[in-house]
N, C-alpha and C positions, 0 to 999 in steps of 0.2 A: 905705359902708362901714357895717356891723354896728359896734354902738356895742361888743360884745366884742370884735371883731377890732381896732378904738381902740384899745381898753384893752390887751390883748395886745402889739400894735405899740409904746405906751409904756413897758409894764412889760418888753419886751426892753431899746428905747433904754437904759433906766433902768440896767439890766443893765449894757448895752457900755457904757455912759460911767463905773460904777464900774469897770469890769475897765480900761477905758484910766487912770483917776487911780490905780489901783494900781500902772499901769505894764510891762501888757499888751501884748505886739508887735501890730503891723497885723497880721502875719499870724495869731495869735493869733484878735484881734478877729474878721476876715475869716472866720475859720474857726468861731466862737460864732454869730457872725451868720448865717452860711448854714445851719448845725444848727438855732437856734432859728425860723429864718423857714419851714423844712420841718414842724418841727411846727407852726407856729401854722399853716400851710395846710392840715395833716392835720385837726387838731381843729375847723374851719372857722368856725359863730359861736357856738362854746361860750367862755367866759371861761377862761382858764388856772385861777382860782382856785375855777374851781366841776370842773375834771376828778376824775375817781374812779378807783380804784385797776384796777377794771375795764377800764375807755378807756385805762387806760395800757400794760396786757396787750395790746387791742388794737394799739395805738400799735406794743409791741416787734414782734408780728407783721409788722404794715407794712414793719417796716424789714426785716424778715427775708424777705419777701415781693419788695421793692423791688427793681425794675432800670434805674439808671441811662441812660443815652443810649447805651453800650455796648452794653446788654440781656443783662449779666453780673448777677446777684446780688451786691448788696452782700458785701464780705468781713464776718470775724466782728470785726476790728481795725475798720472803718469804724462798723458798729453800736455797737459798744461804744465808740467817740469819739464819736457823736451822744447815748447815750444817758449818758455822761460830762458835756458839756456840759448835758444837762437834768437831770442831776445838781445840778450848780454853780447853774445858775438859781432849781431851786426854795429849795437849800438858802440862796441870798440870798434871796427872797422871806420864807423864813423868819426870818430875820433881823432884817427890816426891820417884821416883823409883820403880814404880808400872811394873810387867810384863807384857806389853802386844804387841801382836803378828800386832798393826798396830801404824801406828806415824801418828801426827796432820798432818803432808807433804804430806800426799799421796791423803788426801783428796783434789780433786779438786772442782771449784767451776763454775757452770752454764757460759755460757758466757751472759753478759749482754749489751745488746746494747744503748749506751748512751741514754738516754733518753730528750724529749727537756723539757726546761726549760720554762715555764708556769709562767710570770709575770706582773703587770698590768702598763700600758702607764700611764701619767699625765694624763690625759683625765678621764682614767676609775679610776686612784686612788683619782681624786676631786671630782665624782661619790658617790664613794663610803664611802670617807671620810664624805660626807652630808647625807648620807643614813639613819641613824640612825635616824634622825629628822622624817622622812617620815614614820617610824613605828607608824601606832596607840594602842600605850599602855604609862605605866607610864612613866611621866617624870624624872624619877629616874632611869629608864631601858633605858632609851634612852640617858640619860648620862651618863650612865654605859658605853654603847656599843660604844659611840663615844671614850670614853677613852682606851676601851681596842684596838680600830683601829687604834687611832694615838698613843698610844704605842707602839706597834706590827711595825707600818711603821717606826716610831722614831727611833727603836733599834735594832730592827731582831730579837727577844725575840724568841725562839721556844717556843712552847706551852705549854709543861708543866713549863717553867721555865715563865712563864706567869702567870701560876695558881698559882703553888707556892707561890709567891710572898704577902709578909704582906706589911703595911702599912707602917711599921716604916723602912723600906728598901728603900722610896723613900728620895730622898737628894735635895730637895727641892732649896736649897738656889747655890748649887753646879750644880744643874742640871742631877744629874746624879744617877745612880743604883748598886749595886755590886749584882753580879746573881752567886747564884751557878750550873753552867753548866751541861752537860754530863761528869761521874767521876768524880764529886765532885770537881770541877774547877773551879777556882773564876776567875770573870772577872768584869770588870767595861762596862756599855754602860751608853749613856749620851741620855739627852731628850730634844727633839726638842720645840720652845715655845709653838707650838698650844697642844706638847702633858702635857707640864704644866699645862696650861690654862684647859685642859679637865678633868686632874686627880683633879684638885683643885676644878671645880666644879663639878664633881661628887662627888667628899670627902665633898666637903661643905655641899651637901644634903641630904647627909645619916646622920641617925638619930640613928643607932643602933652603939654598941659600939665593934663589932665584927673585930678581927685582922687580916684578911685577907684582903687585898686590893679591891678583887673581891670578890662578894656576888652574891647569888642567892637573888631575891625581890619577884618572884613570890608566895612564900610560908610563911606560919604563923612563921615558921624557919628559922631565917636567918643562912646561908651557904655557904662556899665556894663555887664558882663556877665551876663546875667540866671541864675537857680538852671536852670531851663530849658537851656540853653546850655553849662553846665557839666556837668550830666547826659549831655549829648550827646557832647561833646567825651573825657568818661572811657569810654563806649560806645564812642567812635571808636577808642580807643588799645588797648582789652580787644583788640578784634578784630587792632587791628594786630600787640598781643603775643599773635595766640595765642589767646589763655586761652579756652576753653569754657563755665566757670560764668559767670552773670552779678555782672556789675562796673557798681557803682555808686557815687557820692562817700562813699554811708556805705559800702562796704563796705571803703574803704580806712582809716575813721574805728575799724572791727571792728578790721583788720588792725592798726592803731595800739596797740588795748589787748590783743591777743592779743600780737604784741610785746613790748609789755613786762614784762607778765605770765610769758612766758618765758622771758627772761631775769632774775628774780628781782624784779622791783618788787611793791613793797605795795601788796594792791588799794586801798587809803584814796590813797595818792596816785593811783593812776589813776584811781580816785572825781574825786577833784578837777581834775583834767587834762578830763576828760570833760564835767565841770560837770555830772554826775549829782548830783539833790539825796536818792538814796539808795543807800544802800550795794549792796540787792539788785540794782539794776538793774543793777548793775558785776560782780556776783557769776556773771553770765550765761556773762562769756567765759570761768569758773573751767570750765566745762564740754568749753573746746575747748583751752585753756591744757594740754597734755600735760605740758609740761617743768615748768609749776609744781604740777603734780600730783606728779608722780613727784619731783620734787627733796621737796617736803613727806613723802610718803609713804617715800623713804630716811632723810630726818631722824626721824621720829618711831615708823615704823614696827621693830619689833624689836630696838631698840638694845642694845650691848650693858651690859648693868647692873652699875656698880660693887657691890663686896662687902656695902656702906652699904644699895645700892637692893636688895638683895637678900634681907637680913635683915629690912627694913622689909616688904616682900611676904608672906612669910612669917610 
């Protein structure tokens, strides 16, 4: 192996160990490792410390033309992800006083147009939450799928937050769950009555002693339900509910946020429940929360002025 390649691998390993110490999740570490290995493979026998700005531009062009196994160009979101990882890596090297020719701020991300936020309206939600019992399968699976859908809509949990839950994390008395989210951040989410009832029905029907909240019941060996399995069951339930739009676990997270805003919930409270580190991420939901916008329009626009207010304006 070339000395430069070995040096690069050691720097990457050092960076990943740093992230691990900082409490980054296994999912994040895996994602960062893949992105940096891709970059290291591309630069060949050049040391990362010797990369020039011109070479970095070539890499950005390479990402734009890259076609993975499915022969489809990387999306702008994926390209941005690889570049954000590289930014973080270069910033770390700067902090560790490595002599590098490029700085993290030199990396410009591709411009991404605002995506349409897909969520379910009340009619679609009602059909989706009833759909597990239309599935021709074992009762225990119907109860599990119902509990998953109710929990996703009740809490706005991310997919991996849901699949990592254990039974002992559910506080039925207080109707809440303490969740470890992105970056190891802890937050509290709350359970609706429907979610409580569905979880109790499912857990009471379980005969295994596995500690995971949701498990696979199709095999002889009981195992924790994977994120991919949850994605597939949500898609199946959406088809049973005759919903034409694409429905994923994240669609229920969006629906949770929009439902709160439409019912007048403070946006900062929604931010805390979703576990967003920045309020700007939560603000995207305002664009589709028509009731929220209308309520605030009626509240603040063309208000009837008191005599004192009229005098102040004049």
